[in-house]
N, CA, C and O atoms as CSV, one atom per row, in Angstrom:
chain,resi,resn,atom,element,x,y,z
A,1,UNK,N,N,73.131,-121.226,-71.509
A,1,UNK,CA,C,71.957,-120.493,-71.160
A,1,UNK,C,C,70.456,-121.184,-71.568
A,1,UNK,O,O,70.313,-121.794,-72.627
A,2,UNK,N,N,69.716,-121.062,-70.903
A,2,UNK,CA,C,68.567,-121.798,-71.153
A,2,UNK,C,C,67.529,-121.143,-72.228
A,2,UNK,O,O,67.354,-119.926,-72.166
A,3,UNK,N,N,66.904,-121.832,-73.113
A,3,UNK,CA,C,65.956,-121.356,-73.830
A,3,UNK,C,C,64.844,-120.728,-73.599
A,3,UNK,O,O,64.045,-121.325,-72.877
A,4,UNK,N,N,64.423,-119.273,-74.156
A,4,UNK,CA,C,63.398,-118.874,-73.019
A,4,UNK,C,C,62.039,-119.677,-73.474
A,4,UNK,O,O,61.920,-120.186,-74.589
A,5,UNK,N,N,60.957,-119.721,-72.377
A,5,UNK,CA,C,59.863,-120.237,-72.570
A,5,UNK,C,C,58.899,-119.362,-73.025
A,5,UNK,O,O,58.896,-118.204,-72.607
A,6,UNK,N,N,57.940,-119.812,-73.956
A,6,UNK,CA,C,56.764,-118.947,-74.161
A,6,UNK,C,C,56.257,-117.940,-72.952
A,6,UNK,O,O,55.983,-116.753,-73.124
A,7,UNK,N,N,56.197,-118.548,-71.872
A,7,UNK,CA,C,55.724,-117.502,-70.639
A,7,UNK,C,C,56.799,-116.706,-70.483
A,7,UNK,O,O,56.392,-115.554,-70.329
A,8,UNK,N,N,58.049,-116.765,-70.446
A,8,UNK,CA,C,59.225,-115.917,-70.229
A,8,UNK,C,C,59.247,-114.829,-71.315
A,8,UNK,O,O,59.632,-113.691,-71.048
A,9,UNK,N,N,58.809,-115.206,-72.607
A,9,UNK,CA,C,58.922,-114.443,-73.931
A,9,UNK,C,C,57.761,-113.439,-73.519
A,9,UNK,O,O,58.013,-112.234,-73.522
A,10,UNK,N,N,56.482,-113.900,-73.159
A,10,UNK,CA,C,55.220,-113.102,-72.845
A,10,UNK,C,C,55.694,-112.197,-71.632
A,10,UNK,O,O,55.534,-110.984,-71.766
A,11,UNK,N,N,56.274,-112.683,-70.433
A,11,UNK,CA,C,56.357,-111.668,-69.562
A,11,UNK,C,C,57.515,-110.933,-69.871
A,11,UNK,O,O,57.570,-109.921,-69.172
A,12,UNK,N,N,58.523,-111.056,-70.697
A,12,UNK,CA,C,59.638,-109.972,-71.235
A,12,UNK,C,C,58.747,-108.886,-72.083
A,12,UNK,O,O,58.833,-107.684,-71.833
A,13,UNK,N,N,57.989,-109.340,-72.981
A,13,UNK,CA,C,57.016,-108.525,-73.597
A,13,UNK,C,C,56.385,-107.235,-72.759
A,13,UNK,O,O,56.655,-106.048,-72.941
A,14,UNK,N,N,55.583,-107.734,-71.913
A,14,UNK,CA,C,54.774,-107.112,-71.049
A,14,UNK,C,C,55.688,-106.217,-70.236
A,14,UNK,O,O,55.384,-105.031,-70.115
A,15,UNK,N,N,56.570,-106.601,-69.782
A,15,UNK,CA,C,57.715,-105.739,-68.669
A,15,UNK,C,C,58.408,-104.735,-69.569
A,15,UNK,O,O,58.686,-103.617,-69.135
A,16,UNK,N,N,58.721,-105.133,-70.919
A,16,UNK,CA,C,59.261,-104.137,-71.951
A,16,UNK,C,C,58.154,-102.907,-72.199
A,16,UNK,O,O,58.451,-101.724,-72.028
A,17,UNK,N,N,56.859,-103.357,-72.620
A,17,UNK,CA,C,56.008,-102.587,-72.606
A,17,UNK,C,C,55.582,-101.583,-71.460
A,17,UNK,O,O,55.211,-100.438,-71.718
A,18,UNK,N,N,55.656,-102.053,-70.270
A,18,UNK,CA,C,55.407,-101.369,-69.171
A,18,UNK,C,C,56.391,-100.406,-68.940
A,18,UNK,O,O,55.974,-99.300,-68.598
A,19,UNK,N,N,57.861,-100.593,-69.069
A,19,UNK,CA,C,58.779,-99.994,-68.884
A,19,UNK,C,C,58.895,-98.960,-69.777
A,19,UNK,O,O,59.257,-97.878,-69.316
A,20,UNK,N,N,58.602,-99.073,-71.300
A,20,UNK,CA,C,58.703,-98.125,-72.238
A,20,UNK,C,C,57.450,-96.791,-71.714
A,20,UNK,O,O,57.562,-95.565,-71.704
A,21,UNK,N,N,56.322,-97.678,-71.333
A,21,UNK,CA,C,55.313,-96.692,-71.105
A,21,UNK,C,C,55.584,-95.939,-69.835
A,21,UNK,O,O,55.169,-94.787,-69.706
A,22,UNK,N,N,56.185,-96.477,-69.003
A,22,UNK,CA,C,56.542,-95.487,-67.721
A,22,UNK,C,C,57.695,-94.410,-68.046
A,22,UNK,O,O,57.679,-93.340,-67.438
A,23,UNK,N,N,58.585,-94.651,-68.896
A,23,UNK,CA,C,59.694,-93.710,-69.392
A,23,UNK,C,C,59.225,-92.828,-70.546
A,23,UNK,O,O,59.914,-91.876,-70.914
A,24,UNK,N,N,58.088,-93.126,-71.106
A,24,UNK,CA,C,57.612,-92.212,-72.109
A,24,UNK,C,C,56.840,-91.309,-71.948
A,24,UNK,O,O,56.846,-90.827,-70.815
A,25,UNK,N,N,56.026,-90.802,-72.805
A,25,UNK,CA,C,55.041,-89.537,-72.419
A,25,UNK,C,C,53.650,-89.975,-71.505
A,25,UNK,O,O,52.817,-89.175,-71.080
A,26,UNK,N,N,53.634,-91.260,-71.348
A,26,UNK,CA,C,52.398,-91.888,-70.708
A,26,UNK,C,C,52.975,-92.175,-69.214
A,26,UNK,O,O,54.136,-92.483,-68.949
A,27,UNK,N,N,51.856,-91.997,-68.261
A,27,UNK,CA,C,52.316,-92.050,-66.833
A,27,UNK,C,C,51.679,-93.468,-66.712
A,27,UNK,O,O,50.760,-93.986,-67.345
A,28,UNK,N,N,52.583,-94.000,-65.538
A,28,UNK,CA,C,52.131,-95.407,-64.942
A,28,UNK,C,C,50.718,-95.035,-64.260
A,28,UNK,O,O,50.419,-93.949,-63.763
A,29,UNK,N,N,50.002,-96.075,-64.344
A,29,UNK,CA,C,48.439,-96.011,-63.971
A,29,UNK,C,C,48.680,-95.720,-62.061
A,29,UNK,O,O,49.488,-96.329,-61.358
A,30,UNK,N,N,47.909,-94.851,-61.695
A,30,UNK,CA,C,47.889,-95.023,-60.327
A,30,UNK,C,C,47.507,-96.049,-59.541
A,30,UNK,O,O,46.463,-96.676,-59.717
A,31,UNK,N,N,48.506,-96.315,-58.447
A,31,UNK,CA,C,48.089,-97.272,-57.864
A,31,UNK,C,C,46.847,-97.030,-56.656
A,31,UNK,O,O,46.741,-95.981,-56.020
A,32,UNK,N,N,46.113,-98.001,-56.522
A,32,UNK,CA,C,45.007,-97.548,-55.609
A,32,UNK,C,C,45.419,-97.766,-54.079
A,32,UNK,O,O,46.486,-98.294,-53.766
A,33,UNK,N,N,44.588,-97.365,-53.266
A,33,UNK,CA,C,44.962,-97.456,-51.749
A,33,UNK,C,C,45.082,-98.838,-51.214
A,33,UNK,O,O,45.772,-99.100,-50.228
A,34,UNK,N,N,44.242,-99.918,-52.035
A,34,UNK,CA,C,44.474,-101.285,-51.876
A,34,UNK,C,C,45.491,-101.885,-52.332
A,34,UNK,O,O,45.924,-102.874,-51.742
A,35,UNK,N,N,46.094,-101.397,-53.508
A,35,UNK,CA,C,47.430,-101.900,-53.776
A,35,UNK,C,C,48.662,-101.502,-52.741
A,35,UNK,O,O,49.524,-102.319,-52.418
A,36,UNK,N,N,48.630,-100.312,-52.327
A,36,UNK,CA,C,49.587,-100.037,-51.406
A,36,UNK,C,C,49.279,-100.497,-49.963
A,36,UNK,O,O,50.205,-100.561,-49.154
A,37,UNK,N,N,48.043,-100.814,-49.614
A,37,UNK,CA,C,47.715,-101.431,-48.504
A,37,UNK,C,C,48.426,-102.732,-48.413
A,37,UNK,O,O,49.198,-102.990,-47.489
A,38,UNK,N,N,48.087,-103.755,-49.632
A,38,UNK,CA,C,48.196,-104.997,-49.670
A,38,UNK,C,C,49.874,-105.311,-49.622
A,38,UNK,O,O,50.343,-106.255,-48.986
A,39,UNK,N,N,50.784,-104.234,-50.504
A,39,UNK,CA,C,52.068,-104.067,-50.353
A,39,UNK,C,C,52.609,-103.823,-48.895
A,39,UNK,O,O,53.617,-104.451,-48.568
A,40,UNK,N,N,52.050,-103.001,-48.027
A,40,UNK,CA,C,52.626,-102.395,-46.984
A,40,UNK,C,C,52.412,-103.867,-45.772
A,40,UNK,O,O,53.290,-104.197,-44.975
A,41,UNK,N,N,51.269,-104.455,-45.888
A,41,UNK,CA,C,50.794,-105.543,-44.988
A,41,UNK,C,C,52.029,-106.696,-45.144
A,41,UNK,O,O,52.557,-107.221,-44.164
A,42,UNK,N,N,52.358,-106.965,-46.405
A,42,UNK,CA,C,53.165,-107.962,-46.760
A,42,UNK,C,C,54.647,-107.674,-46.194
A,42,UNK,O,O,55.349,-108.465,-45.564
A,43,UNK,N,N,54.979,-106.250,-46.598
A,43,UNK,CA,C,56.030,-105.725,-46.178
A,43,UNK,C,C,56.531,-105.908,-44.523
A,43,UNK,O,O,57.586,-106.288,-44.015
A,44,UNK,N,N,55.345,-105.484,-44.018
A,44,UNK,CA,C,55.251,-105.840,-42.226
A,44,UNK,C,C,55.399,-107.252,-42.031
A,44,UNK,O,O,56.301,-107.619,-41.278
A,45,UNK,N,N,54.611,-108.171,-42.623
A,45,UNK,CA,C,54.764,-109.378,-42.187
A,45,UNK,C,C,55.976,-110.026,-42.698
A,45,UNK,O,O,56.318,-110.993,-42.018
A,46,UNK,N,N,56.769,-109.745,-43.771
A,46,UNK,CA,C,58.151,-110.232,-44.074
A,46,UNK,C,C,59.020,-109.590,-43.000
A,46,UNK,O,O,59.772,-110.347,-42.386
A,47,UNK,N,N,59.016,-108.164,-42.661
A,47,UNK,CA,C,60.060,-107.936,-41.785
A,47,UNK,C,C,59.612,-108.626,-40.350
A,47,UNK,O,O,60.597,-108.824,-39.638
A,48,UNK,N,N,58.511,-108.989,-39.826
A,48,UNK,CA,C,58.311,-109.625,-38.677
A,48,UNK,C,C,58.780,-111.135,-38.820
A,48,UNK,O,O,59.386,-111.671,-37.892
A,49,UNK,N,N,58.564,-111.642,-39.702
A,49,UNK,CA,C,59.089,-113.177,-39.932
A,49,UNK,C,C,60.554,-113.089,-40.232
A,49,UNK,O,O,61.089,-114.189,-40.087
A,50,UNK,N,N,61.378,-112.142,-40.603
A,50,UNK,CA,C,62.422,-111.938,-40.742
A,50,UNK,C,C,63.424,-111.788,-39.330
A,50,UNK,O,O,64.582,-112.188,-39.205
A,51,UNK,N,N,62.621,-111.118,-38.384
A,51,UNK,CA,C,63.112,-110.996,-37.028
A,51,UNK,C,C,62.854,-112.008,-36.177
A,51,UNK,O,O,63.518,-112.170,-35.153
A,52,UNK,N,N,61.840,-112.800,-36.535
A,52,UNK,CA,C,61.581,-114.216,-35.934
A,52,UNK,C,C,62.765,-114.987,-36.313
A,52,UNK,O,O,63.508,-115.504,-35.479
A,53,UNK,N,N,62.961,-115.073,-37.774
A,53,UNK,CA,C,64.323,-116.070,-37.971
A,53,UNK,C,C,65.745,-115.359,-37.402
A,53,UNK,O,O,66.755,-116.041,-37.227
A,54,UNK,N,N,65.716,-114.279,-37.203
A,54,UNK,CA,C,66.900,-113.815,-36.775
A,54,UNK,C,C,67.197,-114.187,-35.287
A,54,UNK,O,O,68.332,-114.299,-34.823
A,55,UNK,N,N,66.217,-114.335,-34.709
A,55,UNK,CA,C,66.391,-114.919,-33.160
A,55,UNK,C,C,66.477,-116.424,-33.020
A,55,UNK,O,O,67.097,-116.927,-32.083
A,56,UNK,N,N,65.753,-117.275,-34.104
A,56,UNK,CA,C,66.074,-118.586,-34.228
A,56,UNK,C,C,66.257,-119.058,-35.356
A,56,UNK,O,O,65.384,-119.558,-36.066
A,57,UNK,N,N,67.556,-118.925,-35.648
A,57,UNK,CA,C,67.778,-119.306,-37.289
A,57,UNK,C,C,67.877,-120.716,-37.798
A,57,UNK,O,O,67.922,-121.016,-38.991
A,58,UNK,N,N,67.911,-121.658,-36.661
A,58,UNK,CA,C,67.896,-122.981,-36.909
A,58,UNK,C,C,66.341,-123.633,-36.806
A,58,UNK,O,O,66.119,-124.783,-37.184
A,59,UNK,N,N,65.307,-122.772,-36.256
A,59,UNK,CA,C,63.961,-123.100,-36.183
A,59,UNK,C,C,63.471,-123.360,-37.448
A,59,UNK,O,O,63.483,-122.490,-38.319
A,60,UNK,N,N,62.896,-124.845,-37.696
A,60,UNK,CA,C,62.169,-125.070,-38.960
A,60,UNK,C,C,61.239,-124.387,-39.393
A,60,UNK,O,O,61.190,-123.965,-40.548
A,61,UNK,N,N,60.253,-124.160,-38.388
A,61,UNK,CA,C,59.057,-123.454,-38.713
A,61,UNK,C,C,59.408,-121.797,-39.044
A,61,UNK,O,O,58.884,-121.172,-39.966
A,62,UNK,N,N,60.246,-121.328,-38.240
A,62,UNK,CA,C,60.634,-119.944,-38.572
A,62,UNK,C,C,60.934,-119.698,-39.976
A,62,UNK,O,O,60.381,-118.885,-40.716
A,63,UNK,N,N,62.151,-120.736,-40.326
A,63,UNK,CA,C,62.225,-120.705,-41.652
A,63,UNK,C,C,61.312,-121.067,-42.778
A,63,UNK,O,O,61.490,-120.707,-43.941
A,64,UNK,N,N,60.286,-121.830,-42.334
A,64,UNK,CA,C,59.261,-121.966,-43.448
A,64,UNK,C,C,58.160,-120.932,-43.545
A,64,UNK,O,O,57.481,-120.709,-44.547
A,65,UNK,N,N,58.070,-120.293,-42.293
A,65,UNK,CA,C,57.369,-118.816,-42.245
A,65,UNK,C,C,58.019,-117.803,-43.071
A,65,UNK,O,O,57.323,-117.113,-43.815
A,66,UNK,N,N,59.187,-117.655,-43.019
A,66,UNK,CA,C,59.953,-116.547,-43.422
A,66,UNK,C,C,59.850,-116.921,-45.001
A,66,UNK,O,O,59.392,-116.042,-45.732
A,67,UNK,N,N,60.210,-118.064,-45.538
A,67,UNK,CA,C,60.024,-118.430,-46.962
A,67,UNK,C,C,58.815,-118.156,-47.373
A,67,UNK,O,O,58.761,-117.484,-48.403
A,68,UNK,N,N,57.739,-118.494,-46.847
A,68,UNK,CA,C,56.386,-118.350,-47.250
A,68,UNK,C,C,56.034,-116.763,-47.368
A,68,UNK,O,O,55.682,-116.241,-48.426
A,69,UNK,N,N,56.147,-116.225,-46.410
A,69,UNK,CA,C,56.063,-114.815,-46.380
A,69,UNK,C,C,56.698,-114.231,-47.600
A,69,UNK,O,O,56.079,-113.615,-48.468
A,70,UNK,N,N,58.118,-114.499,-47.599
A,70,UNK,CA,C,59.033,-113.889,-48.497
A,70,UNK,C,C,58.595,-113.998,-49.924
A,70,UNK,O,O,58.607,-113.062,-50.723
A,71,UNK,N,N,58.227,-115.158,-50.162
A,71,UNK,CA,C,57.654,-115.500,-51.572
A,71,UNK,C,C,56.420,-114.435,-52.114
A,71,UNK,O,O,56.400,-113.900,-53.222
A,72,UNK,N,N,55.545,-114.298,-51.184
A,72,UNK,CA,C,54.218,-113.490,-51.060
A,72,UNK,C,C,54.729,-112.084,-51.217
A,72,UNK,O,O,54.107,-111.268,-51.896
A,73,UNK,N,N,55.669,-111.836,-50.701
A,73,UNK,CA,C,56.110,-110.308,-50.668
A,73,UNK,C,C,56.835,-110.195,-51.745
A,73,UNK,O,O,56.680,-109.118,-52.320
A,74,UNK,N,N,57.681,-111.029,-52.295
A,74,UNK,CA,C,58.556,-110.899,-53.476
A,74,UNK,C,C,57.807,-110.849,-54.672
A,74,UNK,O,O,58.149,-110.067,-55.559
A,75,UNK,N,N,56.704,-111.681,-54.823
A,75,UNK,CA,C,55.524,-111.587,-55.781
A,75,UNK,C,C,54.693,-110.451,-55.843
A,75,UNK,O,O,54.313,-109.957,-56.905
A,76,UNK,N,N,54.379,-109.994,-54.627
A,76,UNK,CA,C,53.627,-108.863,-54.696
A,76,UNK,C,C,54.488,-107.482,-54.984
A,76,UNK,O,O,54.065,-106.487,-55.573
A,77,UNK,N,N,55.870,-107.683,-54.390
A,77,UNK,CA,C,56.495,-106.615,-54.888
A,77,UNK,C,C,56.661,-106.416,-56.629
A,77,UNK,O,O,56.673,-105.323,-57.197
A,78,UNK,N,N,56.779,-107.727,-57.279
A,78,UNK,CA,C,57.060,-107.661,-58.647
A,78,UNK,C,C,55.673,-107.336,-59.529
A,78,UNK,O,O,55.721,-107.119,-60.740
A,79,UNK,N,N,54.857,-107.334,-59.020
A,79,UNK,CA,C,53.248,-107.197,-59.767
A,79,UNK,C,C,52.788,-106.088,-59.249
A,79,UNK,O,O,51.913,-105.564,-59.939
A,80,UNK,N,N,53.106,-105.448,-58.120
A,80,UNK,CA,C,52.547,-104.134,-57.675
A,80,UNK,C,C,52.384,-103.009,-58.341
A,80,UNK,O,O,53.440,-102.500,-58.719
A,81,UNK,N,N,51.182,-102.319,-58.675
A,81,UNK,CA,C,51.358,-101.263,-59.324
A,81,UNK,C,C,51.651,-100.014,-58.390
A,81,UNK,O,O,51.568,-98.877,-58.853
A,82,UNK,N,N,51.993,-100.246,-57.071
A,82,UNK,CA,C,52.207,-99.252,-56.416
A,82,UNK,C,C,53.870,-99.144,-56.274
A,82,UNK,O,O,54.431,-98.469,-55.411
A,83,UNK,N,N,54.408,-99.778,-57.085
A,83,UNK,CA,C,56.028,-99.624,-57.352
A,83,UNK,C,C,56.245,-99.415,-58.564
A,83,UNK,O,O,55.609,-99.932,-59.483
A,84,UNK,N,N,57.232,-98.580,-58.684
A,84,UNK,CA,C,57.958,-98.165,-60.357
A,84,UNK,C,C,58.480,-99.465,-60.620
A,84,UNK,O,O,58.758,-100.323,-59.783
A,85,UNK,N,N,58.602,-99.541,-62.024
A,85,UNK,CA,C,59.355,-100.823,-62.490
A,85,UNK,C,C,60.840,-100.904,-62.211
A,85,UNK,O,O,61.444,-101.968,-62.347
A,86,UNK,N,N,61.518,-99.626,-61.764
A,86,UNK,CA,C,62.736,-99.754,-61.381
A,86,UNK,C,C,62.924,-99.927,-60.121
A,86,UNK,O,O,64.104,-100.075,-59.803
A,87,UNK,N,N,62.092,-99.961,-59.222
A,87,UNK,CA,C,62.182,-100.479,-57.892
A,87,UNK,C,C,61.438,-101.919,-57.669
A,87,UNK,O,O,61.869,-102.724,-56.844
A,88,UNK,N,N,60.469,-102.133,-58.344
A,88,UNK,CA,C,59.994,-103.289,-58.049
A,88,UNK,C,C,60.691,-104.660,-58.514
A,88,UNK,O,O,60.285,-105.704,-58.002
A,89,UNK,N,N,61.510,-104.691,-59.268
A,89,UNK,CA,C,61.951,-105.877,-59.774
A,89,UNK,C,C,63.301,-105.998,-58.985
A,89,UNK,O,O,63.533,-107.123,-58.542
A,90,UNK,N,N,64.167,-105.082,-58.755
A,90,UNK,CA,C,65.241,-104.991,-57.719
A,90,UNK,C,C,64.581,-105.683,-56.477
A,90,UNK,O,O,64.974,-106.745,-55.994
A,91,UNK,N,N,63.687,-105.054,-56.094
A,91,UNK,CA,C,63.118,-105.482,-54.860
A,91,UNK,C,C,62.757,-106.915,-54.549
A,91,UNK,O,O,63.034,-107.624,-53.581
A,92,UNK,N,N,62.120,-107.117,-55.550
A,92,UNK,CA,C,61.530,-108.790,-55.636
A,92,UNK,C,C,62.929,-109.636,-55.645
A,92,UNK,O,O,63.069,-110.604,-54.898
A,93,UNK,N,N,63.789,-109.273,-56.397
A,93,UNK,CA,C,65.137,-110.118,-56.699
A,93,UNK,C,C,65.664,-110.122,-55.176
A,93,UNK,O,O,66.106,-111.186,-54.742
A,94,UNK,N,N,65.641,-109.001,-54.351
A,94,UNK,CA,C,66.382,-108.941,-53.197
A,94,UNK,C,C,65.728,-109.877,-52.101
A,94,UNK,O,O,66.322,-110.625,-51.324
A,95,UNK,N,N,64.308,-109.651,-52.224
A,95,UNK,CA,C,63.569,-110.671,-51.301
A,95,UNK,C,C,63.755,-112.151,-51.647
A,95,UNK,O,O,64.139,-112.952,-50.795
A,96,UNK,N,N,63.466,-112.517,-52.963
A,96,UNK,CA,C,63.986,-113.868,-53.412
A,96,UNK,C,C,65.283,-114.224,-52.979
A,96,UNK,O,O,65.485,-115.308,-52.432
A,97,UNK,N,N,66.194,-113.383,-53.183
A,97,UNK,CA,C,67.613,-113.960,-52.673
A,97,UNK,C,C,67.762,-114.012,-51.352
A,97,UNK,O,O,68.800,-114.513,-50.921
A,98,UNK,N,N,66.847,-113.551,-50.506
A,98,UNK,CA,C,67.015,-113.650,-49.019
A,98,UNK,C,C,66.371,-114.944,-48.778
A,98,UNK,O,O,66.871,-115.746,-47.989
A,99,UNK,N,N,65.404,-115.164,-49.349
A,99,UNK,CA,C,64.569,-116.331,-49.266
A,99,UNK,C,C,65.255,-117.754,-49.580
A,99,UNK,O,O,65.170,-118.776,-48.898
A,100,UNK,N,N,65.813,-117.600,-50.542
A,100,UNK,CA,C,66.722,-118.534,-51.121
A,100,UNK,C,C,68.186,-119.043,-50.147
A,100,UNK,O,O,68.714,-120.154,-50.101
A,101,UNK,N,N,68.496,-117.987,-49.557
A,101,UNK,CA,C,69.682,-118.103,-48.750
A,101,UNK,C,C,68.957,-119.024,-47.368
A,101,UNK,O,O,69.697,-119.593,-46.565
A,102,UNK,N,N,67.753,-119.059,-47.264
A,102,UNK,CA,C,67.165,-119.690,-46.027
A,102,UNK,C,C,66.632,-121.126,-46.779
A,102,UNK,O,O,67.071,-122.183,-46.325
A,103,UNK,N,N,65.825,-121.157,-47.759
A,103,UNK,CA,C,65.660,-122.560,-48.274
A,103,UNK,C,C,66.240,-122.543,-49.752
A,103,UNK,O,O,65.561,-121.863,-50.521
A,104,UNK,N,N,67.097,-123.012,-50.177
A,104,UNK,CA,C,67.892,-122.848,-51.639
A,104,UNK,C,C,67.059,-123.573,-52.533
A,104,UNK,O,O,67.253,-123.489,-53.746
A,105,UNK,N,N,66.063,-124.346,-52.014
A,105,UNK,CA,C,65.257,-125.219,-53.050
A,105,UNK,C,C,63.835,-124.695,-53.127
A,105,UNK,O,O,62.991,-125.379,-53.706
A,106,UNK,N,N,63.442,-123.284,-52.471
A,106,UNK,CA,C,61.920,-122.721,-52.819
A,106,UNK,C,C,61.820,-122.594,-54.090
A,106,UNK,O,O,62.568,-121.958,-54.831
A,107,UNK,N,N,60.791,-123.265,-54.390
A,107,UNK,CA,C,60.526,-123.241,-56.062
A,107,UNK,C,C,60.133,-121.901,-56.653
A,107,UNK,O,O,60.773,-121.424,-57.590
A,108,UNK,N,N,59.088,-121.291,-56.115
A,108,UNK,CA,C,58.669,-120.201,-56.649
A,108,UNK,C,C,59.794,-119.045,-56.434
A,108,UNK,O,O,59.885,-118.123,-57.245
A,109,UNK,N,N,60.564,-119.130,-55.411
A,109,UNK,CA,C,61.422,-117.900,-55.374
A,109,UNK,C,C,62.440,-118.264,-56.178
A,109,UNK,O,O,63.032,-117.285,-56.633
A,110,UNK,N,N,62.979,-119.587,-56.615
A,110,UNK,CA,C,63.772,-119.814,-57.669
A,110,UNK,C,C,63.361,-119.467,-58.998
A,110,UNK,O,O,64.088,-118.809,-59.741
A,111,UNK,N,N,62.193,-119.894,-59.337
A,111,UNK,CA,C,61.742,-119.734,-60.409
A,111,UNK,C,C,61.442,-118.167,-60.891
A,111,UNK,O,O,61.685,-117.859,-62.058
A,112,UNK,N,N,60.935,-117.238,-60.004
A,112,UNK,CA,C,60.744,-115.953,-60.427
A,112,UNK,C,C,62.085,-115.145,-60.270
A,112,UNK,O,O,62.352,-114.195,-61.005
A,113,UNK,N,N,62.874,-115.566,-59.308
A,113,UNK,CA,C,64.086,-114.886,-59.545
A,113,UNK,C,C,64.871,-115.053,-60.807
A,113,UNK,O,O,65.424,-114.082,-61.324
A,114,UNK,N,N,64.943,-116.354,-61.361
A,114,UNK,CA,C,65.393,-116.588,-62.545
A,114,UNK,C,C,64.770,-115.760,-63.686
A,114,UNK,O,O,65.483,-115.230,-64.539
A,115,UNK,N,N,63.568,-115.669,-63.685
A,115,UNK,CA,C,62.918,-115.080,-64.411
A,115,UNK,C,C,63.027,-113.615,-64.730
A,115,UNK,O,O,63.079,-113.165,-65.875
A,116,UNK,N,N,63.060,-112.878,-63.575
A,116,UNK,CA,C,63.606,-111.582,-63.469
A,116,UNK,C,C,65.190,-111.393,-64.135
A,116,UNK,O,O,65.475,-110.449,-64.871
A,117,UNK,N,N,65.942,-112.227,-63.825
A,117,UNK,CA,C,67.413,-112.117,-64.140
A,117,UNK,C,C,67.432,-112.303,-65.903
A,117,UNK,O,O,67.892,-111.435,-66.645
A,118,UNK,N,N,66.826,-113.633,-66.397
A,118,UNK,CA,C,66.684,-113.749,-67.729
A,118,UNK,C,C,66.378,-112.434,-68.380
A,118,UNK,O,O,67.087,-111.995,-69.287
A,119,UNK,N,N,65.142,-111.693,-67.842
A,119,UNK,CA,C,64.486,-110.576,-68.296
A,119,UNK,C,C,65.609,-109.403,-68.701
A,119,UNK,O,O,65.831,-108.866,-69.787
A,120,UNK,N,N,66.263,-109.215,-67.311
A,120,UNK,CA,C,67.312,-108.240,-67.539
A,120,UNK,C,C,68.484,-108.579,-68.363
A,120,UNK,O,O,69.065,-107.659,-68.938
A,121,UNK,N,N,68.937,-109.900,-68.501
A,121,UNK,CA,C,69.819,-110.334,-69.590
A,121,UNK,C,C,69.297,-110.225,-70.718
A,121,UNK,O,O,70.051,-109.786,-71.587
A,122,UNK,N,N,68.108,-110.508,-71.063
A,122,UNK,CA,C,67.443,-110.245,-72.647
A,122,UNK,C,C,67.418,-108.822,-72.891
A,122,UNK,O,O,67.517,-108.377,-74.035
A,123,UNK,N,N,67.309,-108.196,-72.025
A,123,UNK,CA,C,66.983,-106.666,-72.298
A,123,UNK,C,C,68.572,-105.986,-72.368
A,123,UNK,O,O,68.756,-104.856,-72.821
A,124,UNK,N,N,69.546,-106.748,-71.913
A,124,UNK,CA,C,71.099,-106.222,-71.964
A,124,UNK,C,C,71.164,-105.364,-70.953
A,124,UNK,O,O,72.035,-104.501,-71.064
A,125,UNK,N,N,70.371,-105.338,-69.808
A,125,UNK,CA,C,70.492,-104.374,-68.713
A,125,UNK,C,C,71.530,-105.145,-67.576
A,125,UNK,O,O,71.766,-106.344,-67.723
A,126,UNK,N,N,71.990,-104.558,-66.703
A,126,UNK,CA,C,73.061,-105.208,-65.733
A,126,UNK,C,C,71.958,-105.601,-64.421
A,126,UNK,O,O,71.160,-104.829,-63.889
A,127,UNK,N,N,72.148,-106.740,-64.169
A,127,UNK,CA,C,71.451,-107.329,-62.951
A,127,UNK,C,C,71.537,-106.513,-61.704
A,127,UNK,O,O,72.598,-106.064,-61.269
A,128,UNK,N,N,70.223,-106.323,-61.084
A,128,UNK,CA,C,70.838,-105.597,-59.657
A,128,UNK,C,C,71.610,-106.020,-58.695
A,128,UNK,O,O,71.428,-107.237,-58.724
A,129,UNK,N,N,72.277,-105.822,-57.948
A,129,UNK,CA,C,73.014,-106.258,-56.938
A,129,UNK,C,C,71.788,-106.675,-55.693
A,129,UNK,O,O,70.946,-105.843,-55.355
A,130,UNK,N,N,71.838,-107.939,-55.151
A,130,UNK,CA,C,70.827,-108.207,-54.128
A,130,UNK,C,C,71.752,-108.420,-52.901
A,130,UNK,O,O,71.267,-108.678,-51.799
């Protein structure tokens, strides 16, 4: 297993605090309309790119567009206050998994999915099925 980087440790601490706050007596900060709109816009773009790719699975531009939009949607899913922690990380992991099926070398999808997986492992939690 890889040694945790300072960035991974910082993210782990932040996610642990967020998770504890969301489960404790404190409530998660209310998402703004802009947070929800940004997430919805990326979700629609992701679904549209996925549909285009399904019609032309060998098309290089469709693959590139899907990967690019997928990374943006996966990242927004991971950081958006519009989603609860129990939803955002499995969703981001699923999206990154789909991107990596199309482009196994996509660096951001690879890095962020590995980060999410390492955090689940460090917390002793099962990794969500994607």
